[in-house]
KEKE-3310 file (N, C-alpha, C; in steps of 0.2 Angstrom, whole numbers, plus 5000, padded with zeros to 4 digits):
npx = (4930:4931:4917:4913:4920:4913:4901:4904:4898:4895:4889:4878:4874:4861:4848:4847:4860:4869:4866:4870:4883:4889:4885:4893:4906:4904:4903:4915:4924:4920:4925:4939:4941:4938:4948:4960:4958:4959:4973:4979:4977:4980:4991:4985:4976:4968:4952:4945:4952:4949:4935:4937:4943:4932:4924:4931:4932:4918:4916:4926:4920:4909:4914:4920:4909:4904:4913:4913:4913:4918:4928:4931:4926:4935:4947:4942:4941:4954:4960:4953:4957:4970:4971:4968:4975:4982:4985:4986:4997:5005:5006:5012:5018:5010:4997:4996:4996:4983:4975:4977:4972:4959:4956:4957:4948:4937:4937:4935:4923:4915:4917:4909:4915:4912:4917:4931:4933:4927:4935:4947:4948:4947:4958:4968:4968:4970:4983:4989:4984:4991:5004:5005:5003:5012:5029:5035:5042:5050:5065:5074:5082:5084:5090:5087:5084:5087:5083:5085:5083:5094:5099:5115:5127:5140:5156:5150:5143:5130:5113:5104:5111:5109:5096:5098:5107:5098:5089:5093:5103:5114:5121:5125:5133:5128:5129:5131:5125:5126:5114:5111:5101:5098:5104:5106:5108:5107:5105:5109:5107:5111:5102:5099:5086:5085:5073:5062:5048:5048:5049:5041:5041:5054:5053:5046:5052:5064:5059:5057:5068:5078:5079:5078:5071:5059:5059:5062:5059:5064:5062:5065:5052:5052:5062:5055)
npy = (5032:5034:5035:5023:5016:5021:5015:5002:4991:4979:4972:4978:4982:4977:4984:4975:4969:4980:4984:4972:4971:4983:4979:4968:4974:4982:4974:4967:4978:4983:4971:4973:4985:4982:4973:4981:4990:4980:4976:4987:4991:4998:5006:5016:5024:5031:5034:5040:5035:5022:5022:5027:5016:5008:5014:5016:5004:5002:5013:5011:4999:5005:5013:5004:4998:5008:5010:4997:4988:4998:5007:5020:5026:5021:5027:5041:5040:5038:5051:5059:5056:5059:5073:5075:5079:5071:5074:5069:5063:5047:5039:5027:5012:5001:5006:5010:4997:4993:5002:4998:4985:4987:4994:4983:4973:4981:4982:4968:4965:4975:4970:4959:4947:4938:4927:4929:4941:4938:4926:4931:4942:4936:4927:4934:4943:4934:4931:4944:4947:4936:4939:4951:4947:4937:4932:4929:4935:4944:4950:4940:4946:4962:4979:4992:5009:5017:5030:5041:5051:5053:5054:5062:5054:5054:5045:5033:5016:5015:5012:5008:4998:4986:4982:4981:4971:4961:4960:4962:4957:4963:4979:4995:5011:5026:5040:5052:5066:5080:5089:5106:5113:5106:5095:5083:5069:5066:5052:5040:5024:5010:4995:4977:4966:4951:4944:4950:4951:4955:4968:4978:4974:4977:4991:4994:4990:4998:5011:5009:5012:5022:5040:5039:5046:5052:5040:5033:5023:5018:5011:5005:5004:5000:4990:4979)
npz = (4774:4789:4791:4790:4800:4811:4811:4815:4826:4833:4844:4852:4869:4879:4891:4902:4902:4903:4916:4924:4920:4927:4939:4943:4941:4953:4963:4962:4964:4978:4984:4982:4988:5002:5004:5002:5014:5024:5023:5025:5038:5053:5049:5043:5030:5016:5015:5004:4994:4994:4991:4978:4972:4972:4963:4952:4945:4941:4933:4923:4917:4912:4903:4893:4888:4882:4871:4865:4851:4843:4832:4831:4842:4851:4848:4849:4864:4868:4863:4872:4885:4883:4885:4898:4914:4926:4942:4954:4967:4968:4983:4987:4980:4980:4980:4966:4960:4965:4958:4945:4945:4949:4937:4928:4932:4930:4916:4912:4917:4911:4897:4898:4903:4915:4923:4922:4928:4942:4946:4944:4952:4965:4965:4963:4974:4985:4983:4986:4998:5006:5003:5011:5023:5027:5029:5017:5006:5014:5021:5031:5041:5048:5047:5059:5063:5077:5088:5101:5117:5131:5148:5152:5158:5160:5160:5164:5161:5150:5155:5146:5138:5143:5139:5125:5124:5128:5118:5105:5091:5087:5088:5083:5087:5079:5080:5093:5101:5110:5119:5119:5127:5139:5150:5142:5130:5113:5105:5092:5085:5074:5074:5076:5077:5087:5086:5075:5078:5092:5093:5098:5111:5114:5114:5124:5135:5134:5137:5150:5156:5166:5163:5149:5135:5122:5112:5096:5082:5067:5050:5034:5023:5010:5007:5012)
capx = (4933:4929:4910:4913:4923:4908:4896:4906:4896:4892:4886:4875:4872:4854:4848:4849:4867:4872:4865:4873:4891:4890:4884:4898:4911:4903:4905:4923:4927:4919:4930:4946:4941:4939:4956:4964:4957:4962:4980:4983:4974:4985:4995:4982:4974:4963:4944:4944:4956:4945:4929:4940:4944:4926:4920:4935:4930:4911:4916:4929:4915:4904:4918:4920:4902:4902:4917:4911:4918:4918:4935:4931:4924:4941:4951:4941:4942:4961:4961:4950:4961:4977:4971:4967:4981:4981:4991:4987:5003:5004:5011:5014:5017:5004:4991:4996:4994:4977:4972:4977:4968:4951:4954:4957:4942:4931:4937:4933:4915:4912:4917:4905:4919:4910:4921:4938:4932:4927:4941:4953:4948:4947:4964:4974:4966:4972:4990:4991:4984:4996:5010:5005:5002:5017:5036:5038:5047:5052:5071:5074:5085:5082:5092:5083:5088:5084:5084:5081:5086:5095:5104:5122:5130:5148:5159:5147:5140:5123:5109:5101:5114:5106:5091:5100:5109:5093:5084:5096:5108:5120:5120:5131:5131:5131:5129:5129:5126:5124:5109:5113:5097:5097:5110:5104:5111:5103:5108:5107:5110:5108:5101:5097:5084:5085:5067:5059:5042:5048:5052:5037:5043:5060:5052:5043:5058:5068:5055:5057:5075:5078:5082:5077:5066:5058:5061:5059:5062:5063:5065:5062:5046:5053:5066:5051)
capy = (5027:5036:5034:5015:5015:5023:5010:4995:4991:4972:4969:4982:4980:4978:4986:4971:4968:4985:4984:4967:4973:4988:4976:4963:4978:4985:4967:4966:4984:4982:4966:4976:4990:4978:4970:4987:4992:4975:4975:4994:4992:5000:5011:5022:5024:5036:5032:5043:5030:5016:5024:5028:5010:5004:5018:5016:4998:5003:5018:5007:4995:5009:5016:4998:4996:5014:5009:4992:4987:5004:5008:5027:5028:5019:5033:5047:5040:5040:5058:5063:5054:5063:5080:5075:5079:5068:5077:5066:5059:5040:5039:5019:5008:4997:5010:5010:4991:4992:5006:4994:4979:4989:4995:4976:4970:4984:4979:4962:4966:4979:4966:4953:4941:4938:4922:4931:4947:4935:4923:4936:4946:4931:4923:4940:4946:4930:4932:4951:4946:4932:4943:4955:4944:4932:4934:4925:4939:4948:4948:4938:4951:4969:4984:4997:5015:5019:5037:5042:5055:5050:5058:5062:5051:5055:5039:5026:5012:5017:5007:5004:4993:4980:4980:4980:4964:4956:4960:4964:4953:4967:4986:5000:5018:5030:5047:5054:5073:5084:5094:5112:5116:5102:5090:5076:5067:5063:5045:5036:5017:5005:4989:4971:4961:4944:4942:4956:4951:4958:4975:4983:4972:4981:4998:4995:4988:5004:5016:5008:5013:5029:5044:5038:5049:5052:5035:5033:5017:5019:5006:5007:4999:4998:4985:4973)
capz = (4779:4795:4793:4791:4808:4816:4811:4817:4833:4832:4850:4856:4875:4882:4898:4908:4901:4906:4923:4926:4919:4932:4946:4943:4942:4959:4968:4962:4967:4985:4987:4982:4994:5008:5005:5004:5020:5029:5022:5027:5044:5058:5047:5041:5023:5014:5013:4998:4989:4995:4987:4971:4969:4969:4958:4945:4941:4938:4927:4917:4914:4908:4896:4889:4885:4877:4866:4862:4845:4838:4833:4832:4849:4855:4846:4853:4871:4869:4862:4877:4890:4883:4887:4905:4918:4933:4946:4961:4967:4971:4988:4988:4974:4981:4977:4959:4959:4966:4953:4939:4948:4948:4930:4924:4934:4926:4909:4911:4918:4905:4892:4899:4906:4922:4925:4922:4934:4948:4947:4944:4958:4971:4965:4964:4981:4989:4983:4989:5005:5007:5003:5015:5031:5029:5028:5011:5003:5018:5023:5039:5046:5045:5051:5061:5066:5083:5091:5108:5122:5137:5153:5152:5165:5160:5158:5167:5156:5149:5157:5141:5134:5145:5135:5119:5125:5128:5112:5099:5089:5086:5088:5082:5087:5073:5082:5100:5101:5116:5118:5123:5132:5144:5150:5139:5124:5108:5103:5087:5084:5070:5078:5072:5083:5088:5083:5073:5081:5098:5093:5103:5119:5115:5115:5131:5140:5134:5139:5157:5157:5169:5159:5142:5133:5115:5108:5089:5079:5060:5046:5026:5021:5003:5009:5013)
cpx = (4930:4922:4909:4915:4917:4903:4898:4904:4892:4888:4883:4872:4865:4854:4850:4857:4871:4872:4870:4881:4892:4890:4890:4904:4910:4905:4913:4926:4926:4924:4936:4946:4942:4946:4960:4964:4960:4969:4984:4981:4980:4990:4992:4981:4969:4957:4943:4947:4951:4939:4931:4941:4937:4923:4924:4933:4922:4912:4920:4924:4910:4908:4919:4915:4901:4906:4915:4916:4919:4925:4935:4930:4931:4946:4949:4941:4950:4963:4958:4955:4967:4976:4969:4974:4979:4986:4991:4993:5001:5009:5015:5013:5012:4998:4991:4994:4986:4973:4971:4973:4961:4950:4953:4950:4936:4931:4934:4925:4912:4912:4912:4909:4918:4916:4929:4937:4932:4933:4947:4954:4949:4955:4969:4974:4970:4980:4992:4989:4989:5002:5010:5005:5007:5024:5039:5043:5050:5060:5070:5077:5085:5086:5087:5087:5083:5087:5081:5086:5088:5100:5111:5125:5138:5150:5155:5143:5133:5119:5105:5104:5112:5100:5093:5103:5104:5089:5087:5102:5114:5117:5126:5129:5133:5131:5127:5130:5123:5119:5110:5108:5095:5102:5107:5108:5107:5107:5105:5111:5107:5108:5098:5094:5086:5079:5063:5052:5042:5050:5047:5039:5049:5059:5050:5048:5063:5065:5056:5064:5075:5082:5082:5071:5065:5061:5058:5063:5060:5066:5061:5058:5048:5058:5061:5049)
cpy = (5027:5034:5026:5012:5016:5018:5003:4995:4984:4970:4974:4980:4981:4981:4982:4969:4973:4985:4978:4968:4977:4984:4972:4968:4981:4980:4967:4972:4985:4977:4969:4981:4988:4976:4975:4989:4987:4975:4982:4995:4993:5005:5017:5021:5030:5032:5034:5038:5024:5017:5024:5021:5006:5008:5017:5010:4998:5008:5015:5003:4998:5011:5010:4997:5002:5013:5003:4990:4992:5006:5016:5029:5027:5025:5039:5046:5041:5048:5062:5062:5058:5069:5081:5075:5077:5071:5074:5062:5053:5039:5032:5016:5003:4999:5010:5003:4990:4997:5001:4987:4981:4991:4988:4973:4974:4983:4973:4962:4970:4975:4960:4947:4940:4933:4926:4937:4943:4932:4927:4940:4942:4929:4929:4943:4941:4930:4938:4950:4942:4935:4948:4953:4939:4936:4931:4928:4945:4945:4946:4942:4958:4974:4990:5003:5018:5026:5038:5048:5052:5054:5057:5059:5050:5048:5032:5023:5013:5010:5003:4998:4986:4977:4978:4972:4959:4954:4959:4959:4957:4974:4990:5007:5022:5037:5048:5062:5076:5089:5100:5114:5112:5097:5082:5075:5064:5057:5042:5029:5014:4998:4983:4967:4954:4940:4948:4956:4955:4964:4980:4981:4976:4988:4999:4994:4995:5010:5015:5011:5021:5033:5043:5042:5050:5047:5035:5027:5017:5012:5008:5002:4997:4992:4978:4970)
cpz = (4786:4796:4794:4798:4812:4817:4813:4825:4832:4838:4854:4863:4876:4889:4903:4908:4904:4914:4927:4926:4925:4938:4947:4945:4950:4964:4968:4966:4975:4988:4987:4987:5001:5009:5006:5011:5025:5028:5025:5034:5049:5055:5043:5033:5022:5011:5007:4992:4989:4990:4979:4968:4967:4963:4951:4942:4938:4932:4921:4914:4910:4901:4891:4885:4880:4871:4862:4857:4840:4839:4834:4838:4853:4854:4850:4860:4872:4868:4868:4883:4889:4884:4894:4909:4925:4937:4953:4962:4971:4977:4989:4981:4975:4979:4970:4957:4960:4961:4947:4940:4947:4940:4926:4926:4930:4919:4908:4912:4912:4899:4892:4901:4912:4925:4927:4928:4940:4951:4948:4950:4965:4971:4967:4971:4986:4989:4987:4996:5009:5008:5008:5022:5032:5027:5022:5007:5007:5021:5030:5043:5042:5050:5053:5063:5072:5086:5097:5112:5128:5141:5152:5158:5164:5158:5161:5161:5156:5152:5151:5137:5137:5141:5128:5119:5125:5122:5105:5097:5089:5086:5087:5083:5081:5074:5089:5100:5107:5115:5123:5128:5138:5144:5148:5132:5119:5104:5097:5085:5078:5074:5074:5078:5082:5084:5082:5076:5088:5099:5098:5110:5120:5117:5122:5136:5140:5137:5147:5160:5161:5164:5152:5140:5125:5111:5101:5085:5072:5056:5039:5024:5014:5002:5010:5008)
residu = (MET:PHE:ASP:ASN:LEU:GLN:ASN:ILE:ASP:LEU:PHE:PRO:ALA:THR:VAL:SER:GLU:ILE:ILE:LEU:ASN:ILE:LEU:VAL:ALA:LEU:ILE:CYS:GLY:LEU:PHE:LEU:GLY:ARG:LEU:TYR:LYS:ASN:ILE:ASN:ARG:GLY:ARG:GLY:TYR:SER:ILE:GLY:PHE:VAL:HIS:ALA:ILE:VAL:LEU:LEU:GLY:MET:ILE:THR:SER:VAL:VAL:ILE:MET:VAL:VAL:GLY:ASN:ASN:LEU:ALA:ARG:ALA:PHE:GLY:LEU:VAL:GLY:THR:LEU:SER:ILE:ILE:ARG:PHE:ARG:THR:ALA:ILE:LYS:ASP:THR:GLN:ASP:LEU:VAL:PHE:ILE:PHE:PHE:ALA:LEU:SER:MET:GLY:LEU:ALA:ALA:GLY:ALA:GLY:PHE:TYR:LYS:ILE:ALA:PHE:ILE:GLY:THR:LEU:PHE:ILE:SER:LEU:ILE:ILE:TYR:THR:LEU:SER:LYS:THR:SER:ILE:LEU:THR:PRO:LYS:GLN:ARG:ASP:TYR:LEU:LEU:GLN:PHE:PHE:CYS:ALA:ASN:ASN:GLY:ASP:GLN:SER:PRO:GLU:TYR:LEU:ARG:VAL:PHE:ASP:GLU:TYR:CYS:ARG:ASN:HIS:LYS:VAL:ILE:ASN:ILE:LYS:SER:VAL:ASP:SER:ARG:ASP:MET:LEU:GLU:VAL:SER:TYR:TYR:ILE:ARG:PHE:LYS:ASP:ASN:GLN:LYS:SER:SER:GLN:PHE:MET:GLN:ALA:LEU:GLN:LYS:VAL:ARG:GLY:ILE:GLU:ASP:ILE:ASN:LEU:TYR:PHE:ASP:GLU:GLU:GLU:VAL)
# end
C-alpha cells in the first residue's frame, strides 16, 4: 500500500511551471515585505524578518511542488517538521499574521493558483494597510501613563497643571515620590487627551515648563 502511495503523482511540474510558481511567490513576498515595512515605519522593525517573509513564500511554493499529489511525501514532510524546534519568539501578534500570510500565498503560488495568490495578496494587504492607518477599530479615548521629574516647589501649585488643562480631558495623579539625591519629585499621572493627535504638542509644551525633566509617556498598544 505504501508503494502505491508513492506512485500517486498525477501532475508533475515542468521547468517553466516551477520557475513561474517561484516567481509568483517572490512577487507576493516582495509586496508583503514592503507592506510590513510601511506599516511599521517609525517604530522600528527587523530587516531579517522582512527578508524571511519574502523567502518563506518562495520556500513554501517549492515545498508544495515537491509534495504535489504524493500522499507519502506529505506524510514525510509532516514527520520532518515535527522534529524541528522553532525557538524564535514572536514579539508581536502582527508578525504572526504576516508569517501565515506569506505561507498562504506560497501555498497558492506553489499549487498554481496565481489568481488566488495575487488577488489574495492585494485584497488582504489593503485591509491590513487600512486598519493600520485609520482609527476604525481604535478606541476614541485612551488613558496614557505620564511620568516625569519636577522641582519640589512645596505647596505651590505646579506650573505643569496649566498644560494639563489645555491638552487633557482629565488627569489623575497616581504617584508622587521624592528623589533623595536631589530636590526633585518623581510624578506619575494617568491622563486622557482631548485630542489624541496632539500628544506630541502636549509633550513639547510640557518640556518648556521650568523644572520639568525626563518626560515619558506610555500606552498599551494591545488596546489599539
